[in-house]
C-alpha positions in Angstrom: 105.1 88.5 95.1 104.9 89.7 97.9 104.8 93.7 97.1 102.0 92.6 94.2 99.5 91.1 97.0 101.1 93.9 99.5 99.6 96.5 96.9 96.2 94.3 96.1 95.6 94.2 99.8 96.5 98.3 100.4 94.0 99.4 103.1 93.0 96.1 104.5 95.2 96.5 108.0 92.4 99.3 109.2 89.8 96.7 108.9 91.4 94.3 111.6 90.5 94.0 114.6 92.2 97.5 116.4 94.3 95.6 119.2 95.4 92.8 117.6 98.2 92.8 114.7 97.1 92.7 110.8 100.3 90.9 109.5 101.5 87.8 110.7 104.7 85.5 110.1 104.9 82.5 111.3 108.1 80.1 111.8 107.4 76.3 112.0 110.4 74.1 112.9 109.7 70.0 112.6 111.4 69.5 116.0 112.8 72.1 118.5 116.3 70.9 118.4 116.0 71.6 114.4 118.5 74.2 112.8 115.9 74.9 109.7 112.0 75.8 110.2 109.4 77.0 107.5 108.7 80.9 107.5 105.0 81.9 105.7 103.8 85.5 106.0 100.2 86.1 106.8 97.5 89.3 106.6 94.6 89.6 107.6 91.1 90.9 105.8 88.3 91.0 108.2 88.7 87.9 110.4 90.1 85.6 107.7 93.9 85.3 107.3 95.6 85.5 103.6 98.5 83.9 102.9 100.8 86.4 101.2 104.2 84.7 101.5 105.9 80.9 102.1 106.3 78.5 102.9 109.8 79.5 102.4 112.9 77.6 103.7 114.5 79.0 106.7 117.3 78.9 109.0 117.3 79.2 112.4 120.5 78.5 115.5 121.9 75.9 115.6 120.0 74.3 118.7 116.9 74.8 117.4 114.1 76.6 118.8 113.4 77.0 122.5 114.2 79.4 125.8 116.5 82.2 125.1 119.7 82.7 126.5 123.2 84.8 125.8 126.0 83.2 123.8 123.9 80.2 123.4 123.0 79.4 119.5 118.9 78.8 120.0 116.5 81.0 118.2 113.9 82.2 120.9 110.4 80.3 121.1 107.5 82.4 121.3 105.4 85.3 120.1 107.5 88.8 119.6 106.5 92.3 118.1 108.9 93.2 114.7 110.5 96.8 115.2 113.3 98.3 113.3 114.6 97.2 110.5 117.7 98.2 108.7 120.4 96.6 105.9 123.8 97.3 104.2 121.6 98.3 101.0 118.9 101.3 101.0 115.7 101.0 101.9 114.2 98.6 99.5 110.8 100.4 100.4 109.9 99.2 103.6 107.5 101.0 105.5 108.8 100.3 108.7 111.7 102.7 110.3 114.8 102.0 108.4 118.4 102.7 108.7 120.8 101.8 106.5 123.8 100.3 108.0 127.4 101.3 108.0 130.8 100.3 109.6 129.1 102.4 112.5 126.4 101.0 113.0 126.5 98.0 116.0 124.3 95.7 118.0 125.2 95.6 121.6 125.3 92.4 123.1 127.6 92.7 125.8 125.6 92.1 129.3 127.3 94.6 131.3 126.8 97.4 129.2 124.0 100.1 129.5 123.0 99.7 126.2 122.3 95.8 126.1 120.2 94.9 123.5 120.1 97.8 121.2 121.7 99.9 118.4 124.6 102.0 119.2 126.0 104.6 116.1 129.2 105.1 116.6 132.5 104.9 115.1 133.9 103.0 117.9 132.2 100.8 120.5 133.3 100.7 124.3 131.4 97.1 124.5 133.5 94.2 124.9 130.3 92.4 122.9 129.1 94.1 119.9 128.4 93.1 116.5 128.7 95.2 113.4 126.2 95.6 111.2 128.1 96.3 108.1 131.3 93.8 108.5 128.9 91.0 109.4 128.3 90.6 105.9 125.2 90.1 103.7 123.2 88.8 105.8 122.4 92.1 107.1 121.6 93.8 103.7 118.3 93.5 104.7 117.2 92.6 108.7 114.3 93.4 111.0 114.6 93.2 115.0 113.0 90.6 116.4 111.8 92.5 119.8 111.8 89.6 122.0 113.3 91.0 125.1 112.0 94.6 125.0 113.0 94.8 128.8 116.8 94.4 127.8 117.0 91.8 130.9 120.6 90.6 130.5 120.9 86.9 130.0 118.1 86.4 127.7 120.2 87.3 124.5 120.4 90.2 122.3 120.9 90.8 118.7 118.2 88.5 117.4 117.0 89.4 113.6 115.2 88.1 110.6 117.5 88.8 108.0 119.0 87.3 104.6 120.0 83.3 105.0 123.8 82.7 104.0 122.5 79.0 103.6 124.1 78.2 107.5 121.9 77.8 110.8 122.3 80.9 112.3 123.3 82.3 116.3 119.8 82.4 117.1 118.1 84.6 114.4 116.0 83.1 111.8 117.1 83.7 108.1 115.5 83.3 104.9 116.4 83.6 101.0 117.4 87.3 99.8 114.7 88.0 97.4 112.1 86.8 100.3 113.7 88.6 102.5 113.5 92.0 100.8 109.6 91.3 99.9 109.0 90.9 103.6 110.4 94.4 104.4 108.6 95.6 101.5 104.9 94.1 102.6 105.6 95.0 106.7 103.5 98.2 107.9 103.8 99.2 111.5 100.1 100.2 111.0 99.5 96.5 110.7 101.6 96.0 114.4 103.3 93.2 112.9 103.9 90.1 115.0 106.7 86.8 114.7 105.4 83.4 115.7 108.4 81.0 116.3 107.7 77.4 117.7 107.0 73.8 116.8 104.7 72.4 114.1 102.6 75.6 114.3 100.2 74.7 111.4 99.2 78.6 110.8 98.3 81.5 112.2 96.8 81.3 115.8 94.0 82.8 116.9 94.6 86.4 117.8 
């Protein structure tokens, strides 16, 4: 669905405002404590936003949305860039930087580690708190980093992704259906400076 729209809109990102995103994902929860939300994806054509996916159900952290905190299962509220994509499956055709995860790929979530909130490729990792991006299962068949803590400030949480849903609340990530996640990756384009907005009662894309 998204792939067909993206093909029809090829080249539209160049018509967007140079300093603003041309792709925007909006995640709207009905209440701050809600572990579920809806996700919609928009592409800007000139001054207009066109919905290319959604609204589709999304799972949030079990504590809903709000201020991020390490070891607290809450999805960060705010507006953030989307960065590195990855997955246990081969690249589905995304233009985002992508790596296929193996048992040697980790996300370091140890607040005392020099590689806190980064991807580490190693057979073993010295960190006391690291998530293996392969062994975590099908939720990471397809994923993209929500870059909510670019300064890697300990305490503000690490390893927040948009990934495949398993039907349960997340540890703070945003999760959607497998087919929808694959379509989102096929649509995302780093040249369009994609961002995600997460909050409560968001009616549509904010003014950017």
